[in-house]
gemmi code that builds the backbone of each chain (N, CA, C; Angstrom):
import gemmi

chains = {
    "A": [
        ("ASP", (-5.712, -42.120, 22.942), (-5.103, -41.549, 24.139), (-6.104, -40.589, 24.792)),
        ("GLN", (-6.651, -41.024, 25.912), (-7.678, -40.227, 26.585), (-7.029, -39.074, 27.331)),
        ("GLN", (-7.339, -37.883, 26.948), (-6.802, -36.721, 27.641), (-7.641, -36.358, 28.856)),
        ("VAL", (-8.897, -36.796, 28.856), (-9.791, -36.555, 29.987), (-10.308, -37.915, 30.434)),
        ("LYS", (-10.015, -38.273, 31.678), (-10.325, -39.617, 32.142), (-11.271, -39.586, 33.333)),
        ("GLN", (-12.342, -40.337, 33.213), (-13.229, -40.562, 34.337), (-13.092, -42.036, 34.672)),
        ("ASN", (-12.304, -42.329, 35.680), (-11.884, -43.707, 35.925), (-12.950, -44.591, 36.548)),
        ("SER", (-14.004, -43.982, 37.094), (-15.078, -44.785, 37.665), (-16.250, -44.797, 36.696)),
        ("PRO", (-16.525, -45.941, 36.061), (-17.665, -45.985, 35.133), (-19.003, -45.826, 35.855)),
        ("SER", (-19.054, -46.208, 37.130), (-20.319, -46.117, 37.851), (-20.068, -45.830, 39.318)),
        ("LEU", (-21.119, -45.277, 39.935), (-21.062, -44.913, 41.344), (-22.464, -45.033, 41.907)),
        ("SER", (-22.564, -45.591, 43.112), (-23.863, -45.728, 43.764), (-23.791, -45.108, 45.148)),
        ("VAL", (-24.756, -44.227, 45.471), (-24.786, -43.590, 46.787), (-26.211, -43.594, 47.321)),
        ("GLN", (-26.323, -43.396, 48.626), (-27.630, -43.317, 49.255), (-28.156, -41.884, 49.187)),
        ("GLU", (-29.447, -41.776, 49.044), (-30.101, -40.464, 49.064), (-29.694, -39.707, 50.327)),
        ("GLY", (-29.385, -38.426, 50.139), (-29.013, -37.587, 51.261), (-27.522, -37.527, 51.535)),
        ("ARG", (-26.770, -38.512, 51.001), (-25.324, -38.525, 51.218), (-24.633, -37.717, 50.117)),
        ("ILE", (-23.323, -37.611, 50.230), (-22.553, -36.875, 49.240), (-22.156, -37.798, 48.077)),
        ("SER", (-22.274, -37.283, 46.866), (-21.741, -37.975, 45.683), (-20.496, -37.230, 45.236)),
        ("ILE", (-19.428, -37.970, 44.994), (-18.183, -37.365, 44.515), (-17.780, -38.050, 43.217)),
        ("LEU", (-17.787, -37.282, 42.142), (-17.398, -37.800, 40.838), (-16.057, -37.184, 40.457)),
        ("ASN", (-15.157, -38.017, 39.993), (-13.789, -37.583, 39.737), (-13.435, -37.560, 38.261)),
        ("CYS", (-12.482, -36.694, 37.948), (-12.043, -36.530, 36.569), (-10.558, -36.142, 36.588)),
        ("ASP", (-9.765, -36.827, 35.792), (-8.343, -36.506, 35.664), (-8.040, -36.102, 34.229)),
        ("TYR", (-7.082, -35.205, 34.064), (-6.726, -34.783, 32.720), (-5.207, -34.770, 32.575)),
        ("THR", (-4.758, -34.841, 31.343), (-3.320, -34.949, 31.109), (-2.736, -33.707, 30.445)),
        ("ASN", (-3.555, -32.913, 29.792), (-3.060, -31.791, 29.004), (-2.998, -30.522, 29.852)),
        ("SER", (-1.813, -30.007, 30.078), (-1.669, -28.809, 30.905), (-2.186, -27.548, 30.211)),
        ("MET", (-2.545, -27.667, 28.925), (-3.120, -26.524, 28.211), (-4.613, -26.338, 28.518)),
        ("PHE", (-5.240, -27.322, 29.142), (-6.651, -27.167, 29.498), (-6.800, -26.055, 30.536)),
        ("ASP", (-7.694, -25.121, 30.265), (-7.884, -24.046, 31.230), (-9.353, -23.780, 31.551)),
        ("TYR", (-10.216, -24.628, 31.037), (-11.648, -24.458, 31.347), (-12.266, -25.844, 31.383)),
        ("PHE", (-13.069, -26.089, 32.421), (-13.599, -27.422, 32.655), (-15.099, -27.339, 32.902)),
        ("LEU", (-15.814, -28.336, 32.408), (-17.265, -28.330, 32.528), (-17.762, -29.713, 32.921)),
        ("TRP", (-18.887, -29.738, 33.588), (-19.590, -30.988, 33.863), (-20.967, -30.924, 33.201)),
        ("TYR", (-21.312, -32.038, 32.564), (-22.622, -32.183, 31.952), (-23.293, -33.409, 32.552)),
        ("LYS", (-24.615, -33.360, 32.579), (-25.411, -34.466, 33.079), (-26.268, -34.991, 31.937)),
        ("LYS", (-26.414, -36.305, 31.856), (-27.206, -36.875, 30.769), (-28.154, -37.934, 31.308)),
        ("TYR", (-29.456, -37.720, 31.040), (-30.469, -38.730, 31.322), (-30.662, -39.597, 30.088)),
        ("PRO", (-31.142, -40.834, 30.275), (-31.403, -41.707, 29.118), (-32.352, -41.041, 28.125)),
        ("ALA", (-32.095, -41.244, 26.867), (-32.932, -40.737, 25.772), (-32.963, -39.208, 25.700)),
        ("GLU", (-32.024, -38.557, 26.336), (-31.918, -37.098, 26.229), (-30.477, -36.729, 25.904)),
        ("GLY", (-30.289, -35.503, 25.428), (-28.940, -35.009, 25.221), (-28.341, -34.534, 26.532)),
        ("PRO", (-27.013, -34.410, 26.593), (-26.373, -33.875, 27.806), (-26.857, -32.459, 28.097)),
        ("THR", (-26.918, -32.109, 29.370), (-27.251, -30.743, 29.771), (-26.121, -30.197, 30.648)),
        ("PHE", (-25.818, -28.929, 30.429), (-24.752, -28.272, 31.176), (-25.103, -28.209, 32.661)),
        ("LEU", (-24.102, -28.489, 33.494), (-24.333, -28.487, 34.937), (-23.561, -27.365, 35.625)),
        ("ILE", (-22.253, -27.372, 35.476), (-21.413, -26.405, 36.164), (-20.056, -26.358, 35.476)),
        ("SER", (-19.369, -25.233, 35.606), (-18.056, -25.108, 34.978), (-17.090, -24.421, 35.926)),
        ("ILE", (-15.806, -24.472, 35.571), (-14.788, -23.810, 36.371), (-13.626, -23.419, 35.478)),
        ("SER", (-13.132, -22.211, 35.696), (-11.954, -21.741, 34.989), (-10.715, -22.117, 35.798)),
        ("SER", (-9.592, -22.227, 35.112), (-8.367, -22.645, 35.807), (-7.820, -21.578, 36.758)),
        ("ILE", (-8.404, -20.369, 36.715), (-7.950, -19.344, 37.663), (-8.609, -19.528, 39.028)),
        ("LYS", (-9.572, -20.445, 39.082), (-10.251, -20.722, 40.352), (-9.940, -22.140, 40.795)),
        ("ASP", (-10.199, -22.429, 42.077), (-10.071, -23.816, 42.515), (-11.395, -24.387, 43.011)),
        ("LYS", (-12.415, -23.558, 42.998), (-13.728, -24.025, 43.457), (-14.815, -23.179, 42.817)),
        ("ASN", (-15.918, -23.842, 42.454), (-17.099, -23.125, 41.988), (-18.323, -23.859, 42.491)),
        ("GLU", (-19.264, -23.094, 43.015), (-20.419, -23.690, 43.674), (-21.710, -23.190, 43.042)),
        ("ASP", (-22.659, -24.098, 42.893), (-23.976, -23.717, 42.376), (-25.006, -24.615, 43.051)),
        ("GLY", (-25.601, -24.090, 44.106), (-26.587, -24.877, 44.840), (-25.967, -26.118, 45.450)),
        ("ARG", (-26.507, -27.272, 45.102), (-26.010, -28.532, 45.660), (-24.744, -29.031, 44.964)),
        ("PHE", (-24.349, -28.353, 43.909), (-23.226, -28.827, 43.099), (-21.993, -27.933, 43.305)),
        ("THR", (-20.870, -28.576, 43.565), (-19.601, -27.865, 43.718), (-18.539, -28.585, 42.904)),
        ("VAL", (-17.796, -27.827, 42.144), (-16.671, -28.412, 41.412), (-15.379, -27.891, 42.025)),
        ("PHE", (-14.448, -28.808, 42.254), (-13.134, -28.482, 42.799), (-12.081, -28.780, 41.739)),
        ("LEU", (-11.121, -27.870, 41.616), (-10.048, -28.062, 40.641), (-8.701, -28.050, 41.346)),
        ("ASN", (-7.921, -29.093, 41.133), (-6.563, -29.188, 41.668), (-5.611, -29.227, 40.471)),
        ("LYS", (-5.074, -28.055, 40.121), (-4.279, -27.953, 38.900), (-2.978, -28.736, 38.998)),
        ("SER", (-2.367, -28.733, 40.162), (-1.082, -29.433, 40.294), (-1.255, -30.937, 40.093)),
        ("ALA", (-2.406, -31.453, 40.513), (-2.684, -32.882, 40.345), (-3.412, -33.164, 39.041)),
        ("LYS", (-3.766, -32.144, 38.310), (-4.569, -32.269, 37.087), (-5.820, -33.106, 37.375)),
        ("HIS", (-6.550, -32.659, 38.359), (-7.693, -33.422, 38.851), (-8.831, -32.466, 39.189)),
        ("LEU", (-10.037, -32.855, 38.803), (-11.199, -32.116, 39.275), (-12.257, -33.084, 39.758)),
        ("SER", (-13.108, -32.577, 40.611), (-14.156, -33.420, 41.159), (-15.448, -32.627, 41.251)),
        ("LEU", (-16.543, -33.341, 41.141), (-17.875, -32.764, 41.279), (-18.505, -33.358, 42.532)),
        ("HIS", (-18.912, -32.476, 43.451), (-19.565, -32.907, 44.675), (-21.044, -32.545, 44.593)),
        ("ILE", (-21.882, -33.505, 44.926), (-23.322, -33.268, 44.969), (-23.781, -33.542, 46.398)),
        ("VAL", (-24.268, -32.475, 47.048), (-24.692, -32.607, 48.444), (-25.981, -31.815, 48.692)),
        ("PRO", (-27.049, -32.417, 49.219), (-27.193, -33.856, 49.369), (-27.627, -34.491, 48.061)),
        ("SER", (-27.305, -35.734, 47.866), (-27.705, -36.425, 46.632), (-29.194, -36.759, 46.675)),
        ("GLN", (-29.821, -36.654, 45.510), (-31.250, -36.946, 45.389), (-31.460, -37.988, 44.293)),
        ("PRO", (-32.524, -38.765, 44.373), (-32.775, -39.782, 43.337), (-32.793, -39.189, 41.918)),
        ("GLY", (-33.276, -37.952, 41.786), (-33.308, -37.285, 40.483), (-31.929, -36.963, 39.928)),
        ("ASP", (-30.904, -37.117, 40.757), (-29.529, -36.895, 40.285), (-28.986, -38.117, 39.556)),
        ("SER", (-29.705, -39.218, 39.586), (-29.269, -40.439, 38.897), (-29.190, -40.167, 37.400)),
        ("ALA", (-27.990, -40.254, 36.871), (-27.734, -39.893, 35.471), (-26.282, -40.239, 35.161)),
        ("VAL", (-25.903, -40.031, 33.921), (-24.488, -40.146, 33.544), (-23.885, -38.748, 33.562)),
        ("TYR", (-22.744, -38.606, 34.206), (-22.070, -37.317, 34.328), (-20.795, -37.320, 33.497)),
        ("PHE", (-20.686, -36.330, 32.626), (-19.516, -36.193, 31.766), (-18.674, -35.004, 32.208)),
        ("CYS", (-17.398, -35.231, 32.272), (-16.424, -34.176, 32.489), (-15.892, -33.770, 31.112)),
        ("ALA", (-15.696, -32.481, 30.889), (-15.151, -32.012, 29.618), (-14.145, -30.898, 29.894)),
        ("ALA", (-13.156, -30.789, 29.038), (-12.117, -29.785, 29.225), (-11.843, -29.072, 27.909)),
        ("SER", (-11.440, -27.810, 28.027), (-11.147, -27.026, 26.835), (-9.740, -26.451, 26.932)),
        ("PRO", (-8.948, -26.650, 25.867), (-7.603, -26.074, 25.893), (-7.622, -24.606, 25.494)),
        ("ASN", (-6.668, -23.871, 25.988), (-6.526, -22.475, 25.614), (-5.932, -22.433, 24.229)),
        ("ALA", (-6.822, -22.295, 23.230), (-6.359, -22.386, 21.838), (-6.910, -21.238, 21.025)),
        ("GLY", (-6.950, -20.035, 21.608), (-7.417, -18.872, 20.868), (-8.876, -18.985, 20.509)),
        ("ASN", (-9.222, -18.608, 19.273), (-10.617, -18.605, 18.852), (-11.160, -19.990, 18.555)),
        ("ASN", (-10.277, -20.929, 18.292), (-10.731, -22.247, 17.870), (-10.784, -23.204, 19.036)),
        ("ARG", (-11.501, -22.834, 20.084), (-11.609, -23.719, 21.234), (-12.497, -24.908, 20.913)),
        ("LYS", (-12.218, -26.020, 21.581), (-13.074, -27.189, 21.466), (-13.119, -27.881, 22.818)),
        ("LEU", (-14.005, -28.845, 22.928), (-14.158, -29.595, 24.161), (-13.622, -31.006, 23.979)),
        ("ILE", (-12.898, -31.479, 24.977), (-12.442, -32.865, 25.046), (-13.230, -33.524, 26.165)),
        ("TRP", (-13.873, -34.646, 25.828), (-14.826, -35.243, 26.753), (-14.270, -36.500, 27.405)),
        ("GLY", (-14.646, -36.705, 28.675), (-14.433, -37.986, 29.321), (-15.528, -38.959, 28.895)),
        ("LEU", (-15.394, -40.224, 29.326), (-16.352, -41.261, 28.925), (-17.592, -41.310, 29.796)),
        ("GLY", (-17.583, -40.570, 30.907), (-18.773, -40.517, 31.738), (-18.733, -41.450, 32.937)),
        ("THR", (-19.445, -41.044, 33.982), (-19.660, -41.864, 35.179), (-21.158, -41.944, 35.415)),
        ("SER", (-21.660, -43.157, 35.532), (-23.092, -43.351, 35.772), (-23.348, -43.340, 37.276)),
        ("LEU", (-24.111, -42.362, 37.716), (-24.430, -42.205, 39.137), (-25.830, -42.738, 39.420)),
        ("ALA", (-25.921, -43.597, 40.425), (-27.224, -44.091, 40.885), (-27.408, -43.635, 42.324)),
        ("VAL", (-28.460, -42.882, 42.578), (-28.775, -42.435, 43.933), (-29.959, -43.245, 44.410)),
        ("ASN", (-29.731, -44.027, 45.422), (-30.753, -44.959, 45.912), (-31.581, -44.337, 47.024)),
        ("PRO", (-32.921, -44.467, 46.922), (-33.792, -43.882, 47.951), (-33.595, -44.562, 49.303)),
    ],
    "B": [
        ("GLU", (-39.661, -21.763, 24.410), (-38.689, -22.573, 25.149), (-37.418, -22.716, 24.325)),
        ("ALA", (-36.273, -22.429, 24.972), (-34.983, -22.565, 24.299), (-34.696, -24.033, 24.050)),
        ("GLN", (-34.403, -24.360, 22.805), (-34.135, -25.770, 22.542), (-33.381, -25.985, 21.241)),
        ("VAL", (-32.785, -27.172, 21.184), (-32.159, -27.669, 19.968), (-32.973, -28.876, 19.532)),
        ("THR", (-33.470, -28.834, 18.306), (-34.355, -29.884, 17.814), (-33.671, -30.671, 16.716)),
        ("GLN", (-33.587, -31.975, 16.923), (-33.007, -32.867, 15.916), (-34.095, -33.800, 15.416)),
        ("ASN", (-34.011, -34.114, 14.147), (-34.909, -35.109, 13.571), (-34.190, -35.916, 12.498)),
        ("PRO", (-34.506, -37.220, 12.407), (-35.428, -37.961, 13.274), (-34.752, -38.417, 14.569)),
        ("ARG", (-35.515, -38.985, 15.493), (-34.942, -39.544, 16.717), (-34.318, -40.914, 16.459)),
        ("TYR", (-34.938, -41.661, 15.585), (-34.442, -42.987, 15.246), (-34.449, -43.141, 13.730)),
        ("LEU", (-33.423, -43.784, 13.209), (-33.342, -43.977, 11.764), (-32.601, -45.269, 11.481)),
        ("ILE", (-33.240, -46.126, 10.703), (-32.601, -47.342, 10.218), (-32.509, -47.231, 8.714)),
        ("THR", (-31.329, -47.433, 8.171), (-31.149, -47.309, 6.738), (-30.200, -48.399, 6.248)),
        ("VAL", (-29.960, -48.388, 4.958), (-29.061, -49.384, 4.378), (-27.809, -48.699, 3.831)),
        ("THR", (-26.773, -49.454, 3.705), (-25.500, -48.935, 3.207), (-25.683, -48.237, 1.865)),
        ("GLY", (-25.131, -47.021, 1.792), (-25.123, -46.293, 0.531), (-26.309, -45.390, 0.263)),
        ("LYS", (-27.325, -45.457, 1.091), (-28.514, -44.629, 0.850), (-28.367, -43.294, 1.570)),
        ("LYS", (-28.244, -42.219, 0.791), (-28.005, -40.891, 1.354), (-29.063, -40.519, 2.374)),
        ("LEU", (-28.631, -39.882, 3.459), (-29.585, -39.426, 4.458), (-29.137, -38.092, 5.051)),
        ("THR", (-30.100, -37.385, 5.607), (-29.842, -36.104, 6.271), (-30.497, -36.113, 7.639)),
        ("VAL", (-29.747, -35.721, 8.641), (-30.295, -35.509, 9.975), (-30.371, -34.000, 10.190)),
        ("THR", (-31.555, -33.525, 10.504), (-31.718, -32.071, 10.631), (-31.476, -31.615, 12.070)),
        ("CYS", (-31.034, -30.382, 12.207), (-30.806, -29.772, 13.513), (-31.186, -28.307, 13.426)),
        ("SER", (-31.977, -27.861, 14.385), (-32.408, -26.471, 14.405), (-32.373, -25.958, 15.838)),
        ("GLN", (-31.899, -24.713, 16.019), (-31.895, -24.110, 17.361), (-32.593, -22.759, 17.305)),
        ("ASN", (-33.260, -22.415, 18.414), (-34.059, -21.175, 18.451), (-33.465, -20.150, 19.414)),
        ("MET", (-32.161, -20.246, 19.692), (-31.522, -19.368, 20.668), (-30.596, -18.336, 20.029)),
        ("ASN", (-30.628, -18.260, 18.723), (-29.782, -17.319, 17.995), (-28.287, -17.548, 18.271)),
        ("HIS", (-27.935, -18.810, 18.521), (-26.531, -19.141, 18.784), (-25.726, -19.103, 17.503)),
        ("GLU", (-24.503, -18.602, 17.621), (-23.626, -18.585, 16.455), (-22.937, -19.931, 16.253)),
        ("TYR", (-22.638, -20.607, 17.336), (-21.871, -21.841, 17.270), (-22.801, -23.052, 17.258)),
        ("MET", (-22.554, -23.974, 16.327), (-23.275, -25.243, 16.291), (-22.292, -26.364, 15.985)),
        ("SER", (-22.644, -27.568, 16.448), (-21.697, -28.676, 16.320), (-22.447, -29.986, 16.253)),
        ("TRP", (-21.824, -30.980, 15.638), (-22.333, -32.343, 15.628), (-21.341, -33.257, 16.339)),
        ("TYR", (-21.903, -34.155, 17.169), (-21.112, -35.155, 17.872), (-21.684, -36.537, 17.577)),
        ("ARG", (-20.832, -37.527, 17.701), (-21.315, -38.891, 17.754), (-20.833, -39.526, 19.057)),
        ("GLN", (-21.679, -40.395, 19.613), (-21.337, -41.048, 20.860), (-21.310, -42.554, 20.646)),
        ("ASP", (-20.186, -43.167, 20.952), (-20.016, -44.597, 20.782), (-19.486, -45.203, 22.075)),
        ("PRO", (-19.899, -46.421, 22.391), (-19.447, -47.065, 23.632), (-17.922, -47.140, 23.696)),
        ("GLY", (-17.379, -46.732, 24.831), (-15.938, -46.779, 25.028), (-15.165, -45.655, 24.380)),
        ("LEU", (-15.838, -44.846, 23.570), (-15.155, -43.755, 22.873), (-15.698, -42.393, 23.275)),
        ("GLY", (-16.817, -42.375, 23.948), (-17.362, -41.110, 24.424), (-17.907, -40.246, 23.293)),
        ("LEU", (-17.988, -38.967, 23.563), (-18.492, -37.991, 22.589), (-17.332, -37.492, 21.726)),
        ("ARG", (-17.490, -37.597, 20.433), (-16.460, -37.112, 19.513), (-17.089, -36.144, 18.528)),
        ("GLN", (-16.389, -35.067, 18.282), (-16.929, -34.012, 17.430), (-16.730, -34.367, 15.958)),
        ("ILE", (-17.785, -34.173, 15.171), (-17.731, -34.492, 13.744), (-17.407, -33.235, 12.939)),
        ("TYR", (-18.245, -32.235, 13.040), (-18.058, -30.940, 12.407), (-18.588, -29.872, 13.349)),
        ("TYR", (-18.117, -28.659, 13.130), (-18.655, -27.538, 13.863), (-18.743, -26.321, 12.951)),
        ("SER", (-19.515, -25.345, 13.426), (-19.693, -24.119, 12.651), (-19.675, -22.934, 13.600)),
        ("MET", (-18.777, -21.992, 13.341), (-18.671, -20.808, 14.188), (-19.708, -19.755, 13.804)),
        ("ASN", (-20.214, -19.833, 12.569), (-21.201, -18.851, 12.122), (-21.733, -19.283, 10.761)),
        ("VAL", (-22.674, -18.526, 10.232), (-23.244, -18.850, 8.924), (-22.141, -18.922, 7.882)),
        ("GLU", (-22.211, -19.961, 7.065), (-21.264, -20.188, 5.971), (-19.852, -20.488, 6.447)),
        ("VAL", (-19.670, -20.711, 7.759), (-18.350, -21.062, 8.289), (-18.441, -22.417, 8.967)),
        ("THR", (-17.842, -23.431, 8.357), (-17.840, -24.765, 8.953), (-16.421, -25.305, 8.964)),
        ("ASP", (-16.168, -26.232, 9.880), (-14.822, -26.808, 9.957), (-14.902, -28.219, 10.516)),
        ("LYS", (-13.884, -29.004, 10.210), (-13.852, -30.395, 10.632), (-13.562, -30.516, 12.124)),
        ("GLY", (-14.219, -31.499, 12.728), (-13.895, -31.869, 14.089), (-12.906, -33.013, 14.097)),
        ("ASP", (-13.095, -33.933, 15.022), (-12.140, -35.029, 15.166), (-12.415, -36.207, 14.236)),
        ("VAL", (-13.680, -36.392, 13.852), (-14.036, -37.562, 13.030), (-14.930, -37.151, 11.868)),
        ("PRO", (-14.442, -36.343, 10.917), (-15.302, -35.817, 9.860), (-15.515, -36.748, 8.665)),
        ("GLU", (-14.737, -37.824, 8.550), (-14.788, -38.657, 7.349), (-16.164, -39.277, 7.173)),
        ("GLY", (-16.703, -39.133, 5.981), (-17.995, -39.721, 5.654), (-19.183, -38.815, 5.940)),
        ("TYR", (-18.911, -37.611, 6.405), (-19.985, -36.670, 6.756), (-19.815, -35.357, 6.012)),
        ("LYS", (-20.931, -34.696, 5.788), (-20.934, -33.326, 5.276), (-21.889, -32.501, 6.105)),
        ("VAL", (-21.643, -31.199, 6.152), (-22.547, -30.282, 6.838), (-22.696, -29.033, 5.990)),
        ("SER", (-23.714, -28.260, 6.313), (-23.860, -26.942, 5.698), (-24.469, -25.996, 6.731)),
        ("ARG", (-24.172, -24.720, 6.595), (-24.736, -23.720, 7.506), (-25.153, -22.511, 6.658)),
        ("LYS", (-26.293, -22.678, 6.031), (-26.796, -21.613, 5.159), (-27.558, -20.543, 5.931)),
        ("GLU", (-28.084, -20.907, 7.068), (-28.757, -19.943, 7.930), (-28.390, -20.262, 9.373)),
        ("LYS", (-28.536, -19.272, 10.223), (-28.008, -19.379, 11.580), (-28.646, -20.509, 12.362)),
        ("ARG", (-29.939, -20.731, 12.212), (-30.631, -21.669, 13.067), (-30.465, -23.133, 12.677)),
        ("ASN", (-30.084, -23.414, 11.442), (-30.060, -24.795, 10.973), (-28.653, -25.304, 10.665)),
        ("PHE", (-28.422, -26.557, 11.002), (-27.096, -27.150, 10.766), (-27.286, -28.635, 10.469)),
        ("PRO", (-27.707, -28.982, 9.252), (-27.963, -30.390, 8.935), (-26.682, -31.210, 8.784)),
        ("LEU", (-26.783, -32.468, 9.139), (-25.681, -33.430, 8.975), (-26.056, -34.379, 7.839)),
        ("ILE", (-25.185, -34.494, 6.873), (-25.467, -35.274, 5.672), (-24.499, -36.447, 5.592)),
        ("LEU", (-25.079, -37.622, 5.382), (-24.275, -38.813, 5.114), (-24.558, -39.211, 3.675)),
        ("GLU", (-23.629, -38.934, 2.797), (-23.850, -39.143, 1.365), (-23.937, -40.625, 1.014)),
        ("SER", (-23.110, -41.443, 1.664), (-23.106, -42.883, 1.406), (-22.829, -43.598, 2.730)),
        ("PRO", (-23.864, -43.732, 3.549), (-23.659, -44.290, 4.890), (-23.072, -45.697, 4.856)),
        ("SER", (-22.266, -45.991, 5.861), (-21.688, -47.317, 6.024), (-21.965, -47.806, 7.443)),
        ("PRO", (-21.891, -49.121, 7.672), (-22.209, -49.660, 9.007), (-21.396, -49.041, 10.142)),
        ("ASN", (-20.169, -48.599, 9.866), (-19.373, -47.998, 10.948), (-19.864, -46.606, 11.328)),
        ("GLN", (-20.882, -46.117, 10.651), (-21.510, -44.852, 11.047), (-22.749, -45.084, 11.901)),
        ("THR", (-23.011, -46.338, 12.232), (-24.052, -46.634, 13.212), (-23.619, -46.059, 14.550)),
        ("SER", (-24.444, -45.163, 15.081), (-24.041, -44.436, 16.283), (-25.203, -43.606, 16.800)),
        ("LEU", (-24.984, -42.979, 17.955), (-25.911, -42.005, 18.508), (-25.347, -40.623, 18.213)),
        ("TYR", (-26.125, -39.807, 17.526), (-25.664, -38.497, 17.086), (-26.351, -37.383, 17.869)),
        ("PHE", (-25.549, -36.391, 18.242), (-26.082, -35.231, 18.943), (-25.687, -33.953, 18.219)),
        ("CYS", (-26.645, -33.062, 18.097), (-26.381, -31.708, 17.635), (-26.334, -30.808, 18.867)),
        ("ALA", (-25.506, -29.782, 18.831), (-25.396, -28.880, 19.967), (-25.165, -27.462, 19.471)),
        ("SER", (-25.555, -26.495, 20.297), (-25.291, -25.105, 19.954), (-24.885, -24.338, 21.202)),
        ("SER", (-24.230, -23.222, 21.005), (-23.851, -22.367, 22.126), (-23.501, -20.980, 21.602)),
        ("LEU", (-23.343, -20.053, 22.539), (-22.909, -18.710, 22.165), (-21.452, -18.729, 21.718)),
        ("SER", (-20.649, -19.537, 22.375), (-19.260, -19.711, 21.953), (-19.009, -21.194, 21.782)),
        ("GLY", (-17.802, -21.579, 21.469), (-17.533, -22.970, 21.151), (-17.445, -23.907, 22.323)),
        ("PHE", (-17.176, -23.402, 23.509), (-16.887, -24.338, 24.582), (-17.700, -24.097, 25.844)),
        ("GLU", (-18.423, -23.014, 25.887), (-19.174, -22.738, 27.101), (-20.633, -23.106, 26.943)),
        ("LYS", (-21.156, -23.866, 27.889), (-22.584, -24.134, 28.009), (-23.230, -24.535, 26.683)),
        ("LEU", (-22.854, -25.685, 26.199), (-23.500, -26.237, 25.016), (-24.909, -26.689, 25.347)),
        ("PHE", (-25.821, -26.430, 24.410), (-27.176, -26.946, 24.494), (-27.277, -28.084, 23.477)),
        ("PHE", (-27.709, -29.247, 23.950), (-27.762, -30.426, 23.094), (-29.186, -30.757, 22.681)),
        ("GLY", (-29.311, -31.322, 21.499), (-30.560, -31.937, 21.096), (-30.730, -33.282, 21.793)),
        ("SER", (-31.855, -33.930, 21.544), (-32.164, -35.190, 22.222), (-31.485, -36.404, 21.613)),
        ("GLY", (-30.850, -36.213, 20.474), (-30.098, -37.313, 19.879), (-30.840, -38.000, 18.748)),
        ("THR", (-30.073, -38.587, 17.846), (-30.586, -39.394, 16.745), (-29.842, -40.720, 16.758)),
        ("GLN", (-30.576, -41.789, 16.978), (-29.967, -43.123, 16.954), (-30.023, -43.642, 15.526)),
        ("LEU", (-28.865, -43.758, 14.908), (-28.783, -44.194, 13.518), (-28.226, -45.614, 13.439)),
        ("SER", (-28.912, -46.442, 12.678), (-28.417, -47.791, 12.388), (-28.276, -47.939, 10.889)),
        ("VAL", (-27.077, -48.301, 10.445), (-26.825, -48.521, 9.020), (-26.580, -50.014, 8.813)),
        ("LEU", (-27.464, -50.638, 8.035), (-27.390, -52.089, 7.846), (-26.601, -52.465, 6.597)),
    ],
}
model = gemmi.Model(1)
for chain_id, residues in chains.items():
    chain = gemmi.Chain(chain_id)
    for i, (resn, *xyz) in enumerate(residues, 1):
        res = gemmi.Residue()
        res.name, res.seqid = resn, gemmi.SeqId(i, " ")
        for name, pos in zip(("N", "CA", "C"), xyz):
            atom = gemmi.Atom()
            atom.name, atom.element = name, gemmi.Element(name[0])
            atom.pos, atom.b_iso = gemmi.Position(*pos), 0.0
            res.add_atom(atom)
        chain.add_residue(res)
    model.add_chain(chain)
structure = gemmi.Structure()
structure.add_model(model)
structure.setup_entities()
């Protein structure tokens, strides 16, 4: 039972356009969300995060939006660059005191075409 | 340079032959964790450690052991590997359990 779902396995966009990666979750106890980026033959690297007390967090070209009522978050990359081509993982953490953990989505492979 | 180092990167072994995958971090992180990544199943946590001498099971701990004798190292031990443990393994560390994990480059393990 996937608690964090990335329904699009892949996405292709043109360089300079906006990339929108989506993530849905089912557990209302999740209160912290993160996006990681993974290149082939490397481990995932942290990209951006958002707490459930916010609905938007921005870091340069990357913005994460959180819609708690819809249990949906999205990552916007503007403008997209060829170097952004990677697999993007959404992860969520439930409010569970000291024993927090991350629940991961299966990833979306983004291809940015020159 | 801040990093998490795993070794080896690739390992082919046979069923039942004990092996250890090493993991070391140089960021003085208290939290360390092991994940495995399998097609269609994503990243699943095997074991984690909140601090030295403190380890606990993740979601898929069967067939694995870990130890945390010192802060920087968190080896993953497969006492009797089986083919269903063929996977891509990642070690990760962070200041806390869920914020900004730093991952190693991965270990591709094949058990024949």
